[in-house]
N, C-alpha and C positions, 0 to 999 in steps of 0.2 A: 701555708700557701707555697706552691711550687712556681718559681719564676721561669718563664719560658722565653726562648729566643725565636722559636718557630712554631707555627700552628700545626705543622705536619705531624708532629709526634702524637697528636690527639685523634687523628683521623681513624685509626684502627680500634680505638677504645669505645667509640660511640656510633650509634646508627642515626640519631636524630640531632640536628644542629639548629638551635633557635637564636637567630641573629637579631640584635638590635640594629636599627638603621643609622640614625644621626649619631655621629661620633665614632662609629665602627666601620660602616661601609661608605659613608660620605659625610660631608659637613654642611649639607644643604645647598652648596654651590657647585661642587664637583665631586666625582667619585674617587675613592681611594684605590688606585690600581692594584696595590698589594692585596687589599682585601677582596677585590674582584678575582684575583688569581686563586685565593683560598676557595671561593665559591666554585670556580672551575675545577679545582682539584677534588672537591667533594662530589661534583657531578660525575667526574671521571671514575670515582670509586663507588658510585651508586648509592650515595648517602642521601638521606631525606633532609632538605634544607627549607627552613621556615623563616620568613622575615617578619618580625614582630615589632610593632611601633606603637608608641604612645601618641601618635598623631591623632588630632581630633577630627580628621577627615575620614570619610568612608574609604574602603579598600580601593575602589576604582581610582580615586584621586591619588592614592599612594602609589599604585602601579604606574599611572601616568607619569608621576614625578620620577620614579625610578628609571623609566624608559628614557625620559628627558635627560637624565644624568648619564645614560649610556649603559644601563644594566639590562642585559638580554633576559626576557622572561623565562628562557629555558634554564637559567641558572638557579632558579628556586622553585620549589614544589608548591608552596603555599605562602600567601601574604595576608596578614590580618592586622587591624589597627584598633586602638582604643575607641576611636570614634565610631567604627563599624559595630563594635560590641554594644556601645552605648545606644546606637540607633536600633539595633536588633532588640534591645531590652526596654526601650522607653515606654512602650505601650503597656507592658506587663508591670514594670516597676514604678512608673510615674503616673501615666494617664489613668490607669484603672484604679489607682489608689488615692490620687490627690487631685486630679483634673488636668486640663490641657493648656491652661493659660500660663505662659512663661514670663518671668521677669529676667531680662538679660543683664547679668551683672557686668560682664564684659563679653561681647559677642559681635562678631562681624556680620554684615548683611549676607556674606557668602555662606556663613554657618547657619544663619536663620533659614536660608533657602535650602541648604543641604538637608537639614533636619525638618524642613516643612513645619516650622514652629509658629504658633499663634502667640504673638508677644504683646505685652503691655509695659508702658513706662511708669505705670502707677503700681507701686509694689503691693499696695493693699488689695488690688484686684487679682493678683497672681496666685496660682496654685503651687508653683514651684519656681526655683530660680536655676539659672544655668550659667556656668563660666567655662570659657574655652581659652584659646591662645590670645595673647595681647602683646603690644610692643614692649620694649625694655624700659620705658619711661616711668613705669609704675613701681611703688614700693608697697609693702604690706600695710603701711599706714593709710594709704589711699582707700583701703577697703573696710576699715574698722567700723565706720559709721553705718555702712549699708549692712554689714554682717550683724550688727546690733539690731537693726530694724527686722532683718530676716528672722533672727532668733526670737524676737518678740511676737512675731507672726507665725512662728513654728513652720517656716517655709523649708522644705527639703531642698538641698542643693545638688544638682547634677554637674559633675565635673567631667568633661569629655577628654581631657588630657591631664593625668595625675602627676606629670613631671613637676619637680620642685623648681628646677633651674634649667636653662638652656645655655650652652657654651657656643657662641657664635662670634666669629671675627675676633677671637682672643678676648672676648668679654662675656661675663656672666650676667644674665638677666632673669628675673623671676617669672615663673610660669603659674598657671591656674592651680596646680596641685598644692602650692604653698598656701594660697588663699583657702582652698578646700580643707586642708589640714587644720588651719587656724579655726575655721568654722566648726569642725568636729571637735576640736579641743575646747571650744566654748560651749559645747553641748548640742550643736546642730546636727541634723540628719544629713549625711552625705552619701551620694551614690557615685562610685568610681568602678571602672570596668577594665582599665589597662594594667600594665605592670606596676606594682607587684601584687595585684589582686587576682583572685582565683578565676573569675569568668573568662578572661582571655586565654588562660592556660587550658581550661575545660574545653573551650572551642577547639584549640589546637589538638588536644589529645584525641578528641572525637574525629576531627577532620583527617588526621594523618595516621590514626590508629596506633597510638602509642600504648604499649602494654607493659613494657619493662622500663621503669623510670630510671634504672641505673645506666641505661643506654642513651640518655638525653643529656646534652650539654648546652647550657645557655651562654651566649657570648654578648657582653655589653660593657659600656663604660660607666654606667651608673650603679654604684653599690646600693643606693637607696631603692632602685627600681629593678634593674636587670638581675643583679645578684640576689637581692632580697626575694624577688619573685621566684627565682630558681630554688632558693632555700625553702620557701613555702611549699613547693611541690616535690621537694627531695630530688631535685636535679642538680648535678654538678655545675659549677660556674667558672667561666673564664672571664677575668676582669681585664678590660683594655684600659690601660692607665691614662693614655693621652687623649682624654675626653673631658667630661664635665667636671672631673675632679682635679684637672690640671693645676688650677690655682692653689690647691691644698697639698700638692705633692711635696712641696718644700717646707710644709708645716708639719713637722714630725709628729707632734702630739696629736694634732687634729686627724691626720690620715691614719695614724696607728690606732686611735679609738674607733674609727670607722671600720678598719680591717678586723679589729677584735670583735666588732658587733656583727658583721656580715660574713666574714670568713670565706672568701672565695677559694676554691680549691687550686686554681691556677691564676697567674697574671702574666701579661705580655705588654710591652711598651706600646705597640700598635699591631694590628692584625697583618700578619705576613707569613709566607711560607718559609 
C-alpha cells in the first residue's frame, strides 16, 4: 500500500473515479471542502466521476441531499445508490419468485413509501423480509429472535444498505448490513445490491461505458465495502483513513489484519489535493 499526501498524483493514472459519499465527500452534516476541490480538479481534467453510495434511498433522494450539502451537479457524471439498485431489482428477484408481502424487520414509513411496499406485521403472512437503516440504539442481539423466526419460515431477506457500521459524530453504530450478514451466516437467503456486491458495479460499468478496468479507481473509507468492492471488480482502491475505521487506527493488530485482507493500493488520511 502506497501512502499518499495528495490526491493529485493519481489523476493522470485513471479515467474513471468511483467515490463513496459518507466519510469521503461529507459526513452527513456538511461537505468536506478539500474533497470538493478534488472533484473540481477531476472535472477540469475531463475525468469521469461517479458517486456510489450504500444509501438505502433512491438516487433522486441522494442527489437532493448532495445539493443541500452544497455539491454542484456538474461536479459528477453519475450517481447511484444501493437503494436504487434494490428498487430496480425487487420485481425480478423478490416479487416474481417469492411474492409481494413484506415483513419490515426495521423499516421507516418513509422507506415503505419509497419502495411502495405491501407490509404485514404478522411474519407468518410475509413472503419476504426487508431491513434498511435504523438508529444507533440497536445491537445485534436485538435481532436474533426475529432472525430465528425468519429462518424457520425460509423467508428471504432484502437488505437495502449493506454497510456494517456508520461513523457519525465520532461514534460507531450498527447498520442493517451487520444483521443481513448474520442471517446469511445462519443459513438464510439474503439479497444485497450495494458495495461490495456486483450489481451496483455492473450498473456503473454499463452507464459510463467502462471497458478498461485498469483505468478505474475506487475511493472510499470502508475496507469492508469500498475497497472490497473494488477488489471484486479488479479496480484499484484508494482507502481514506479518517472514516469508518477511525476507531481502529490505533489498534495495530486489528487494522493490520484488515489491510492484509483487503490490500488497498493507496491510502490517504483524508481526501485532499
